[in-house]
DRENTORDO-111364 format. One line per field, with one value per atom (N, C-alpha, C, CB): residue number from 0; residue in one letter; chain; atom name; z negated, y negated, x. Coordinates in Angstrom, 1 decimal, padded with zeros to 4 digits. Glycine has a CB too. Layout:
BEGIN
pos	[NUM | ...] $
code	[a | ...] $
unit	[A | ...] $
site	[CA | ...] $
w	[Z | ...] $
v	[Y | ...] $
u	[X | ...] $
END
This chain:
BEGIN
pos	[0 | 0 | 0 | 0 | 1 | 1 | 1 | 1 | 2 | 2 | 2 | 2 | 3 | 3 | 3 | 3 | 4 | 4 | 4 | 4 | 5 | 5 | 5 | 5 | 6 | 6 | 6 | 6 | 7 | 7 | 7 | 7 | 8 | 8 | 8 | 8 | 9 | 9 | 9 | 9 | 10 | 10 | 10 | 10 | 11 | 11 | 11 | 11 | 12 | 12 | 12 | 12 | 13 | 13 | 13 | 13 | 14 | 14 | 14 | 14 | 15 | 15 | 15 | 15 | 16 | 16 | 16 | 16 | 17 | 17 | 17 | 17 | 18 | 18 | 18 | 18 | 19 | 19 | 19 | 19 | 20 | 20 | 20 | 20 | 21 | 21 | 21 | 21 | 22 | 22 | 22 | 22 | 23 | 23 | 23 | 23 | 24 | 24 | 24 | 24 | 25 | 25 | 25 | 25 | 26 | 26 | 26 | 26 | 27 | 27 | 27 | 27 | 28 | 28 | 28 | 28 | 29 | 29 | 29 | 29 | 30 | 30 | 30 | 30 | 31 | 31 | 31 | 31 | 32 | 32 | 32 | 32 | 33 | 33 | 33 | 33 | 34 | 34 | 34 | 34 | 35 | 35 | 35 | 35 | 36 | 36 | 36 | 36 | 37 | 37 | 37 | 37 | 38 | 38 | 38 | 38 | 39 | 39 | 39 | 39 | 40 | 40 | 40 | 40 | 41 | 41 | 41 | 41 | 42 | 42 | 42 | 42 | 43 | 43 | 43 | 43 | 44 | 44 | 44 | 44 | 45 | 45 | 45 | 45 | 46 | 46 | 46 | 46 | 47 | 47 | 47 | 47 | 48 | 48 | 48 | 48 | 49 | 49 | 49 | 49 | 50 | 50 | 50 | 50 | 51 | 51 | 51 | 51 | 52 | 52 | 52 | 52 | 53 | 53 | 53 | 53 | 54 | 54 | 54 | 54 | 55 | 55 | 55 | 55 | 56 | 56 | 56 | 56 | 57 | 57 | 57 | 57 | 58 | 58 | 58 | 58 | 59 | 59 | 59 | 59 | 60 | 60 | 60 | 60 | 61 | 61 | 61 | 61 | 62 | 62 | 62 | 62 | 63 | 63 | 63 | 63 | 64 | 64 | 64 | 64 | 65 | 65 | 65 | 65 | 66 | 66 | 66 | 66 | 67 | 67 | 67 | 67 | 68 | 68 | 68 | 68 | 69 | 69 | 69 | 69 | 70 | 70 | 70 | 70 | 71 | 71 | 71 | 71 | 72 | 72 | 72 | 72 | 73 | 73 | 73 | 73 | 74 | 74 | 74 | 74 | 75 | 75 | 75 | 75 | 76 | 76 | 76 | 76 | 77 | 77 | 77 | 77 | 78 | 78 | 78 | 78 | 79 | 79 | 79 | 79 | 80 | 80 | 80 | 80 | 81 | 81 | 81 | 81 | 82 | 82 | 82 | 82 | 83 | 83 | 83 | 83 | 84 | 84 | 84 | 84 | 85 | 85 | 85 | 85 | 86 | 86 | 86 | 86 | 87 | 87 | 87 | 87 | 88 | 88 | 88 | 88 | 89 | 89 | 89 | 89 | 90 | 90 | 90 | 90 | 91 | 91 | 91 | 91 | 92 | 92 | 92 | 92 | 93 | 93 | 93 | 93 | 94 | 94 | 94 | 94 | 95 | 95 | 95 | 95 | 96 | 96 | 96 | 96 | 97 | 97 | 97 | 97 | 98 | 98 | 98 | 98 | 99 | 99 | 99 | 99 | 100 | 100 | 100 | 100 | 101 | 101 | 101 | 101 | 102 | 102 | 102 | 102 | 103 | 103 | 103 | 103 | 104 | 104 | 104 | 104 | 105 | 105 | 105 | 105 | 106 | 106 | 106 | 106 | 107 | 107 | 107 | 107] $
code	[x | x | x | x | x | x | x | x | x | x | x | x | x | x | x | x | x | x | x | x | x | x | x | x | x | x | x | x | x | x | x | x | x | x | x | x | x | x | x | x | x | x | x | x | x | x | x | x | x | x | x | x | x | x | x | x | x | x | x | x | x | x | x | x | x | x | x | x | x | x | x | x | x | x | x | x | x | x | x | x | x | x | x | x | x | x | x | x | x | x | x | x | x | x | x | x | x | x | x | x | x | x | x | x | x | x | x | x | x | x | x | x | x | x | x | x | x | x | x | x | x | x | x | x | x | x | x | x | x | x | x | x | x | x | x | x | x | x | x | x | x | x | x | x | x | x | x | x | x | x | x | x | x | x | x | x | x | x | x | x | x | x | x | x | x | x | x | x | x | x | x | x | x | x | x | x | x | x | x | x | x | x | x | x | x | x | x | x | x | x | x | x | x | x | x | x | x | x | x | x | x | x | x | x | x | x | x | x | x | x | x | x | x | x | x | x | x | x | x | x | x | x | x | x | x | x | x | x | x | x | x | x | x | x | x | x | x | x | x | x | x | x | x | x | x | x | x | x | x | x | x | x | x | x | x | x | x | x | x | x | x | x | x | x | x | x | x | x | x | x | x | x | x | x | x | x | x | x | x | x | x | x | x | x | x | x | x | x | x | x | x | x | x | x | x | x | x | x | x | x | x | x | x | x | x | x | x | x | x | x | x | x | x | x | x | x | x | x | x | x | x | x | x | x | x | x | x | x | x | x | x | x | x | x | x | x | x | x | x | x | x | x | x | x | x | x | x | x | x | x | x | x | x | x | x | x | x | x | x | x | x | x | x | x | x | x | x | x | x | x | x | x | x | x | x | x | x | x | x | x | x | x | x | x | x | x | x | x | x | x | x | x | x | x | x | x | x | x | x | x | x | x | x | x | x | x | x | x | x | x | x | x | x | x | x | x | x | x | x | x | x | x | x | x | x | x | x | x | x | x | x | x] $
unit	[A | A | A | A | A | A | A | A | A | A | A | A | A | A | A | A | A | A | A | A | A | A | A | A | A | A | A | A | A | A | A | A | A | A | A | A | A | A | A | A | A | A | A | A | A | A | A | A | A | A | A | A | A | A | A | A | A | A | A | A | A | A | A | A | A | A | A | A | A | A | A | A | A | A | A | A | A | A | A | A | A | A | A | A | A | A | A | A | A | A | A | A | A | A | A | A | A | A | A | A | A | A | A | A | A | A | A | A | A | A | A | A | A | A | A | A | A | A | A | A | A | A | A | A | A | A | A | A | A | A | A | A | A | A | A | A | A | A | A | A | A | A | A | A | A | A | A | A | A | A | A | A | A | A | A | A | A | A | A | A | A | A | A | A | A | A | A | A | A | A | A | A | A | A | A | A | A | A | A | A | A | A | A | A | A | A | A | A | A | A | A | A | A | A | A | A | A | A | A | A | A | A | A | A | A | A | A | A | A | A | A | A | A | A | A | A | A | A | A | A | A | A | A | A | A | A | A | A | A | A | A | A | A | A | A | A | A | A | A | A | A | A | A | A | A | A | A | A | A | A | A | A | A | A | A | A | A | A | A | A | A | A | A | A | A | A | A | A | A | A | A | A | A | A | A | A | A | A | A | A | A | A | A | A | A | A | A | A | A | A | A | A | A | A | A | A | A | A | A | A | A | A | A | A | A | A | A | A | A | A | A | A | A | A | A | A | A | A | A | A | A | A | A | A | A | A | A | A | A | A | A | A | A | A | A | A | A | A | A | A | A | A | A | A | A | A | A | A | A | A | A | A | A | A | A | A | A | A | A | A | A | A | A | A | A | A | A | A | A | A | A | A | A | A | A | A | A | A | A | A | A | A | A | A | A | A | A | A | A | A | A | A | A | A | A | A | A | A | A | A | A | A | A | A | A | A | A | A | A | A | A | A | A | A | A | A | A | A | A | A | A | A | A | A | A | A | A | A | A | A | A | A] $
site	[N | CA | C | CB | N | CA | C | CB | N | CA | C | CB | N | CA | C | CB | N | CA | C | CB | N | CA | C | CB | N | CA | C | CB | N | CA | C | CB | N | CA | C | CB | N | CA | C | CB | N | CA | C | CB | N | CA | C | CB | N | CA | C | CB | N | CA | C | CB | N | CA | C | CB | N | CA | C | CB | N | CA | C | CB | N | CA | C | CB | N | CA | C | CB | N | CA | C | CB | N | CA | C | CB | N | CA | C | CB | N | CA | C | CB | N | CA | C | CB | N | CA | C | CB | N | CA | C | CB | N | CA | C | CB | N | CA | C | CB | N | CA | C | CB | N | CA | C | CB | N | CA | C | CB | N | CA | C | CB | N | CA | C | CB | N | CA | C | CB | N | CA | C | CB | N | CA | C | CB | N | CA | C | CB | N | CA | C | CB | N | CA | C | CB | N | CA | C | CB | N | CA | C | CB | N | CA | C | CB | N | CA | C | CB | N | CA | C | CB | N | CA | C | CB | N | CA | C | CB | N | CA | C | CB | N | CA | C | CB | N | CA | C | CB | N | CA | C | CB | N | CA | C | CB | N | CA | C | CB | N | CA | C | CB | N | CA | C | CB | N | CA | C | CB | N | CA | C | CB | N | CA | C | CB | N | CA | C | CB | N | CA | C | CB | N | CA | C | CB | N | CA | C | CB | N | CA | C | CB | N | CA | C | CB | N | CA | C | CB | N | CA | C | CB | N | CA | C | CB | N | CA | C | CB | N | CA | C | CB | N | CA | C | CB | N | CA | C | CB | N | CA | C | CB | N | CA | C | CB | N | CA | C | CB | N | CA | C | CB | N | CA | C | CB | N | CA | C | CB | N | CA | C | CB | N | CA | C | CB | N | CA | C | CB | N | CA | C | CB | N | CA | C | CB | N | CA | C | CB | N | CA | C | CB | N | CA | C | CB | N | CA | C | CB | N | CA | C | CB | N | CA | C | CB | N | CA | C | CB | N | CA | C | CB | N | CA | C | CB | N | CA | C | CB | N | CA | C | CB | N | CA | C | CB | N | CA | C | CB | N | CA | C | CB | N | CA | C | CB | N | CA | C | CB | N | CA | C | CB | N | CA | C | CB | N | CA | C | CB | N | CA | C | CB | N | CA | C | CB | N | CA | C | CB | N | CA | C | CB | N | CA | C | CB | N | CA | C | CB | N | CA | C | CB | N | CA | C | CB] $
w	[-184.6 | -184.1 | -183.5 | -183.1 | -183.8 | -183.3 | -181.8 | -184.1 | -181.1 | -179.7 | -179.5 | -178.8 | -180.6 | -180.5 | -179.9 | -181.8 | -178.9 | -178.3 | -179.1 | -176.9 | -179.0 | -179.7 | -178.9 | -179.7 | -179.7 | -179.1 | -179.5 | -179.5 | -178.7 | -179.1 | -179.4 | -178.0 | -178.9 | -179.1 | -180.5 | -178.1 | -181.2 | -182.5 | -182.5 | -183.3 | -181.3 | -181.2 | -181.5 | -179.8 | -182.1 | -182.4 | -181.2 | -183.5 | -181.1 | -180.0 | -180.2 | -179.9 | -179.0 | -179.1 | -179.9 | -177.7 | -179.9 | -180.7 | -182.2 | -180.3 | -182.6 | -184.0 | -184.4 | -184.3 | -183.5 | -183.8 | -184.5 | -182.5 | -185.4 | -185.9 | -184.9 | -187.3 | -185.2 | -184.3 | -184.5 | -184.6 | -184.3 | -184.5 | -183.3 | -185.1 | -182.2 | -180.9 | -180.0 | -181.3 | -178.9 | -177.8 | -178.0 | -176.4 | -177.4 | -177.4 | -176.2 | -177.6 | -176.3 | -175.1 | -173.9 | -175.4 | -174.2 | -173.2 | -172.4 | -173.7 | -173.2 | -172.5 | -171.6 | -173.6 | -172.0 | -171.2 | -169.9 | -172.0 | -169.8 | -168.6 | -167.6 | -168.8 | -168.1 | -167.2 | -166.5 | -167.9 | -167.0 | -166.4 | -165.0 | -167.3 | -164.2 | -162.9 | -163.2 | -162.2 | -162.2 | -162.4 | -163.0 | -161.1 | -162.5 | -162.9 | -164.4 | -162.1 | -164.8 | -166.2 | -167.1 | -166.3 | -166.6 | -167.3 | -167.6 | -166.6 | -166.6 | -166.8 | -167.8 | -165.4 | -167.7 | -168.6 | -170.0 | -168.2 | -170.3 | -171.6 | -172.2 | -171.7 | -171.4 | -172.0 | -172.2 | -170.9 | -171.4 | -171.7 | -173.0 | -170.5 | -173.1 | -174.3 | -175.6 | -174.2 | -175.5 | -176.6 | -177.1 | -176.3 | -176.1 | -176.4 | -177.0 | -175.2 | -176.5 | -176.9 | -178.3 | -175.9 | -178.6 | -179.9 | -179.8 | -181.0 | -179.3 | -179.2 | -178.2 | -180.6 | -177.3 | -176.3 | -176.2 | -175.0 | -175.6 | -175.3 | -173.9 | -175.5 | -173.5 | -172.1 | -171.2 | -172.0 | -171.4 | -170.5 | -170.3 | -171.0 | -171.4 | -171.3 | -170.4 | -172.7 | -170.6 | -169.8 | -168.3 | -170.3 | -168.1 | -166.7 | -166.1 | -166.6 | -166.8 | -166.3 | -166.0 | -167.3 | -166.9 | -166.7 | -165.5 | -167.9 | -165.4 | -164.3 | -162.9 | -164.6 | -163.0 | -161.8 | -160.9 | -161.0 | -161.6 | -160.9 | -161.4 | -161.1 | -160.8 | -161.2 | -162.6 | -160.2 | -163.3 | -164.7 | -164.8 | -165.3 | -163.8 | -163.8 | -163.7 | -162.7 | -162.8 | -162.6 | -163.9 | -161.4 | -164.5 | -165.8 | -166.9 | -166.2 | -167.0 | -168.0 | -167.8 | -167.9 | -166.5 | -166.2 | -166.7 | -164.8 | -166.4 | -166.8 | -168.3 | -166.2 | -169.0 | -170.4 | -171.1 | -171.0 | -170.5 | -171.0 | -170.8 | -170.3 | -169.6 | -169.3 | -170.3 | -167.9 | -170.5 | -171.4 | -172.9 | -171.4 | -173.2 | -174.5 | -174.7 | -174.8 | -173.7 | -173.8 | -173.8 | -172.5 | -173.2 | -173.2 | -174.5 | -172.0 | -175.3 | -176.6 | -176.5 | -177.1 | -175.4 | -175.3 | -175.9 | -173.9 | -175.9 | -176.3 | -177.3 | -175.0 | -178.2 | -179.2 | -179.1 | -180.7 | -179.1 | -179.0 | -180.4 | -178.2 | -180.6 | -181.9 | -181.8 | -182.6 | -182.8 | -182.8 | -183.8 | -183.2 | -183.4 | -184.2 | -184.1 | -183.8 | -185.2 | -185.3 | -184.1 | -185.3 | -183.8 | -182.7 | -181.3 | -182.8 | -181.2 | -179.9 | -179.7 | -179.7 | -178.6 | -178.3 | -177.9 | -177.2 | -178.7 | -178.4 | -178.3 | -179.6 | -177.7 | -177.4 | -177.9 | -175.8 | -178.5 | -179.0 | -178.6 | -180.5 | -178.5 | -178.1 | -179.3 | -177.8 | -178.9 | -179.9 | -179.7 | -179.8 | -180.1 | -179.9 | -181.2 | -179.1 | -181.3 | -182.5 | -182.8 | -182.3 | -184.1 | -184.5 | -184.1 | -186.0 | -183.8 | -183.4 | -184.6 | -182.9 | -184.4 | -185.5 | -185.5 | -185.5 | -186.6 | -186.7 | -186.8 | -187.8 | -186.7 | -186.9 | -188.4 | -186.3 | -188.7 | -190.1 | -190.3 | -190.6 | -191.2 | -191.5 | -192.6 | -191.9 | -192.6 | -193.6 | -194.9 | -193.1 | -196.0 | -197.4 | -197.6 | -198.5 | -197.0 | -197.1 | -196.5 | -196.5 | -195.4 | -194.7 | -195.6 | -193.4 | -196.2 | -197.1 | -198.3 | -197.5 | -198.9 | -200.0 | -199.6 | -200.6 | -198.4 | -197.9 | -197.7 | -196.6 | -197.4 | -197.2 | -198.5 | -196.4 | -199.6 | -200.9 | -201.5 | -201.9] $
v	[-190.8 | -189.4 | -189.2 | -189.1 | -188.1 | -187.7 | -187.3 | -186.6 | -187.7 | -187.3 | -186.1 | -188.5 | -185.5 | -184.3 | -183.2 | -184.0 | -182.5 | -181.3 | -180.1 | -181.2 | -179.2 | -177.8 | -177.0 | -177.1 | -176.4 | -175.5 | -174.1 | -176.0 | -173.3 | -171.9 | -171.0 | -171.3 | -171.3 | -170.4 | -170.6 | -170.7 | -171.7 | -172.0 | -172.6 | -170.7 | -172.7 | -173.4 | -174.8 | -173.1 | -175.4 | -176.8 | -177.6 | -177.1 | -178.8 | -179.7 | -180.3 | -180.8 | -180.7 | -181.3 | -182.5 | -181.6 | -183.3 | -184.6 | -184.3 | -185.4 | -183.1 | -182.8 | -181.9 | -182.0 | -181.5 | -180.6 | -181.4 | -179.9 | -180.8 | -181.4 | -181.2 | -180.8 | -181.8 | -181.6 | -180.3 | -182.8 | -179.2 | -177.9 | -177.3 | -177.0 | -178.0 | -177.5 | -177.0 | -176.5 | -176.5 | -176.0 | -174.5 | -176.3 | -173.9 | -172.4 | -171.8 | -172.1 | -170.4 | -169.7 | -169.9 | -168.2 | -170.1 | -170.3 | -171.6 | -170.4 | -172.6 | -173.9 | -173.6 | -174.9 | -172.8 | -172.5 | -172.0 | -171.5 | -171.2 | -170.6 | -171.6 | -169.6 | -172.8 | -173.9 | -174.6 | -174.8 | -174.4 | -175.1 | -174.6 | -175.0 | -175.4 | -174.9 | -173.7 | -176.0 | -172.8 | -171.6 | -171.8 | -170.9 | -172.7 | -172.9 | -173.3 | -173.9 | -174.2 | -174.7 | -173.5 | -175.9 | -172.8 | -171.6 | -170.6 | -171.0 | -170.3 | -169.4 | -169.9 | -169.1 | -171.2 | -171.8 | -171.7 | -173.3 | -172.1 | -172.1 | -170.7 | -172.7 | -169.7 | -168.3 | -167.9 | -167.4 | -168.3 | -168.0 | -168.7 | -168.4 | -169.9 | -170.7 | -170.1 | -172.1 | -169.5 | -168.9 | -167.7 | -168.4 | -166.9 | -165.8 | -166.2 | -164.9 | -167.3 | -167.8 | -168.5 | -168.8 | -169.0 | -169.8 | -171.3 | -169.1 | -171.5 | -172.8 | -172.8 | -173.3 | -173.8 | -173.8 | -175.3 | -173.4 | -175.3 | -176.6 | -177.0 | -176.5 | -178.2 | -178.6 | -177.8 | -180.1 | -177.5 | -176.7 | -175.3 | -176.6 | -174.7 | -173.4 | -173.5 | -172.8 | -174.5 | -174.7 | -174.9 | -175.9 | -175.7 | -175.9 | -174.6 | -177.0 | -173.8 | -172.5 | -171.6 | -171.9 | -171.5 | -170.7 | -171.1 | -170.7 | -172.4 | -172.9 | -173.0 | -174.3 | -172.9 | -173.0 | -174.2 | -171.7 | -175.3 | -176.6 | -177.7 | -176.9 | -178.8 | -180.0 | -180.4 | -181.2 | -180.9 | -181.4 | -182.4 | -181.9 | -183.4 | -184.4 | -183.8 | -185.4 | -182.8 | -182.1 | -181.5 | -181.1 | -180.8 | -180.1 | -181.1 | -179.1 | -182.1 | -183.2 | -183.8 | -184.3 | -184.0 | -184.5 | -183.5 | -184.9 | -182.2 | -181.2 | -181.1 | -179.8 | -181.2 | -181.1 | -182.3 | -181.0 | -183.5 | -184.7 | -184.6 | -185.9 | -184.0 | -183.9 | -182.8 | -183.4 | -181.7 | -180.7 | -181.2 | -179.4 | -182.1 | -182.7 | -183.6 | -183.4 | -184.4 | -185.4 | -184.7 | -186.3 | -183.5 | -182.7 | -181.9 | -181.8 | -181.8 | -181.1 | -179.6 | -181.2 | -179.2 | -177.8 | -177.6 | -177.4 | -178.6 | -178.5 | -179.6 | -178.6 | -179.3 | -180.3 | -180.5 | -179.8 | -181.7 | -182.0 | -182.2 | -183.4 | -181.6 | -181.6 | -182.1 | -180.2 | -182.7 | -183.1 | -182.2 | -184.6 | -181.2 | -180.3 | -180.5 | -178.8 | -181.0 | -181.3 | -182.2 | -180.0 | -183.2 | -184.2 | -183.7 | -184.5 | -182.4 | -181.9 | -181.9 | -180.5 | -182.3 | -182.3 | -180.8 | -183.3 | -180.3 | -178.9 | -179.0 | -178.0 | -177.9 | -177.8 | -176.5 | -177.9 | -176.6 | -175.4 | -175.5 | -175.3 | -174.3 | -174.4 | -174.9 | -172.9 | -175.6 | -176.2 | -175.6 | -177.7 | -174.4 | -173.7 | -173.5 | -172.4 | -173.6 | -173.3 | -171.8 | -173.7 | -171.5 | -170.1 | -169.4 | -169.9 | -168.1 | -167.3 | -167.2 | -165.9 | -167.5 | -167.4 | -166.1 | -168.6 | -165.4 | -164.2 | -164.5 | -163.3 | -163.4 | -163.6 | -163.7 | -162.4 | -164.6 | -164.8 | -164.4 | -166.2 | -163.5 | -163.1 | -164.0 | -161.6 | -164.3 | -165.1 | -164.4 | -165.5 | -165.2 | -164.6 | -163.9 | -165.7 | -164.5 | -163.9 | -162.5 | -164.8 | -162.3 | -161.0 | -160.0 | -161.1 | -160.3 | -159.3 | -159.0 | -159.9 | -160.0 | -159.8 | -158.9 | -161.1 | -159.1 | -158.3 | -156.8 | -158.9 | -156.6 | -155.3 | -154.5 | -155.3 | -155.2 | -154.6 | -153.9 | -155.6] $
u	[206.7 | 206.8 | 208.2 | 205.7 | 208.8 | 210.1 | 210.1 | 210.7 | 211.1 | 211.2 | 212.1 | 211.7 | 212.5 | 213.4 | 212.6 | 214.0 | 213.2 | 212.5 | 212.8 | 213.0 | 211.9 | 212.0 | 213.0 | 210.6 | 213.9 | 214.9 | 214.7 | 216.4 | 214.1 | 213.7 | 214.9 | 212.8 | 216.0 | 217.2 | 217.7 | 218.3 | 217.4 | 217.9 | 219.2 | 217.9 | 219.8 | 221.1 | 221.0 | 221.8 | 222.1 | 222.0 | 222.3 | 223.0 | 221.7 | 222.0 | 223.4 | 220.9 | 224.0 | 225.3 | 225.4 | 225.8 | 224.3 | 224.3 | 224.3 | 223.1 | 223.8 | 223.8 | 225.0 | 222.5 | 225.8 | 226.9 | 228.0 | 227.4 | 228.7 | 229.9 | 231.0 | 230.2 | 232.2 | 233.3 | 234.0 | 234.3 | 233.2 | 233.8 | 234.3 | 232.7 | 234.3 | 234.9 | 233.9 | 236.0 | 234.4 | 233.6 | 233.4 | 234.1 | 232.5 | 232.3 | 232.8 | 230.8 | 232.9 | 233.4 | 232.4 | 233.6 | 231.2 | 230.2 | 230.5 | 228.7 | 231.0 | 231.4 | 232.6 | 231.7 | 233.5 | 234.7 | 234.3 | 235.7 | 233.3 | 232.8 | 232.3 | 231.8 | 232.0 | 231.5 | 232.7 | 230.6 | 233.9 | 235.1 | 235.4 | 236.3 | 236.1 | 236.6 | 237.6 | 237.4 | 237.7 | 238.5 | 239.9 | 238.6 | 240.6 | 242.0 | 242.0 | 242.7 | 241.1 | 241.0 | 240.5 | 240.1 | 239.6 | 239.1 | 240.2 | 237.9 | 241.0 | 242.1 | 243.1 | 242.8 | 243.4 | 244.3 | 243.8 | 244.6 | 242.6 | 242.0 | 242.0 | 240.6 | 241.6 | 241.6 | 243.1 | 240.9 | 244.0 | 245.4 | 245.9 | 246.3 | 245.5 | 245.9 | 245.3 | 245.4 | 244.1 | 243.5 | 244.4 | 242.1 | 244.9 | 245.7 | 247.1 | 245.9 | 247.6 | 248.9 | 248.8 | 249.5 | 247.7 | 247.5 | 248.0 | 248.1 | 249.2 | 249.7 | 250.9 | 250.2 | 251.0 | 252.0 | 252.6 | 251.5 | 253.8 | 254.4 | 254.0 | 256.0 | 254.3 | 254.0 | 254.8 | 254.4 | 256.1 | 256.9 | 256.3 | 258.3 | 255.8 | 255.2 | 253.9 | 254.8 | 253.1 | 251.9 | 252.3 | 251.1 | 253.3 | 253.7 | 254.2 | 254.9 | 255.0 | 255.4 | 254.3 | 256.4 | 253.3 | 252.1 | 251.3 | 251.2 | 251.1 | 250.2 | 251.0 | 249.7 | 252.3 | 253.1 | 252.8 | 252.9 | 252.6 | 252.3 | 253.2 | 250.8 | 253.2 | 253.9 | 253.5 | 253.8 | 254.5 | 254.2 | 253.1 | 255.5 | 253.1 | 252.1 | 250.7 | 252.3 | 250.5 | 249.2 | 248.8 | 249.3 | 249.7 | 249.4 | 249.0 | 250.5 | 249.8 | 249.5 | 248.1 | 250.5 | 247.7 | 246.4 | 245.3 | 246.2 | 245.6 | 244.6 | 244.5 | 245.0 | 245.6 | 245.6 | 244.9 | 247.1 | 245.1 | 244.4 | 242.9 | 245.0 | 242.5 | 241.1 | 240.5 | 240.9 | 241.2 | 240.7 | 240.6 | 241.6 | 241.6 | 241.6 | 240.4 | 242.9 | 240.2 | 239.1 | 237.7 | 239.1 | 237.6 | 236.4 | 236.2 | 236.3 | 237.3 | 237.2 | 237.6 | 235.8 | 238.3 | 238.7 | 240.1 | 238.7 | 240.9 | 242.3 | 242.6 | 243.3 | 243.4 | 243.9 | 245.4 | 243.5 | 245.8 | 247.2 | 247.8 | 247.5 | 249.0 | 249.6 | 251.0 | 249.6 | 251.5 | 252.9 | 253.6 | 253.1 | 254.4 | 255.1 | 256.6 | 254.7 | 257.1 | 258.6 | 259.0 | 259.4 | 258.2 | 258.5 | 258.2 | 260.0 | 257.7 | 257.3 | 255.8 | 258.0 | 255.3 | 253.9 | 253.5 | 253.5 | 252.6 | 252.1 | 250.6 | 252.5 | 250.1 | 248.6 | 248.1 | 248.4 | 246.9 | 246.2 | 244.7 | 246.4 | 244.1 | 242.6 | 241.8 | 242.2 | 240.7 | 239.9 | 238.5 | 239.9 | 238.3 | 237.0 | 236.3 | 237.1 | 235.0 | 234.3 | 234.4 | 232.8 | 234.5 | 234.5 | 233.2 | 234.8 | 233.4 | 232.2 | 231.3 | 232.6 | 230.0 | 229.0 | 228.3 | 228.1 | 228.3 | 227.5 | 226.1 | 228.1 | 225.3 | 223.9 | 223.6 | 223.0 | 222.7 | 222.4 | 220.9 | 222.6 | 220.7 | 219.3 | 218.8 | 219.2 | 217.5 | 216.9 | 216.9 | 215.4 | 217.0 | 216.9 | 215.5 | 217.1 | 214.5 | 213.2 | 213.1 | 212.1 | 213.8 | 213.9 | 214.5 | 214.6 | 215.6 | 216.3 | 215.4 | 217.7 | 214.7 | 213.8 | 212.7 | 213.3 | 212.2 | 211.0 | 211.5 | 210.5 | 212.7 | 213.2 | 213.5 | 214.4 | 213.7 | 214.0 | 212.8 | 214.5] $
END
């Protein structure tokens, strides 16, 4: 017998999720400073370390630690662009509501 619990929301469990990134709901669980950074990063699309340091107005080491933490949690992806380390948000795309095929057939 399976020990998997029923999920009435229909949302997939984290263990069954693919590596599609975190959701905006997950961003809201971050501490305020990290939350502000991630929402800023979403608007910027991609930033360098120096841009992140300038935005956060903190020491480079502090920002590096935050970026590493966010990367480990799946909120930020590190990229090497032309030899420069850049960061971009790693959030799952918004999923629209999907109606069942049976529903549409019943309405016809």
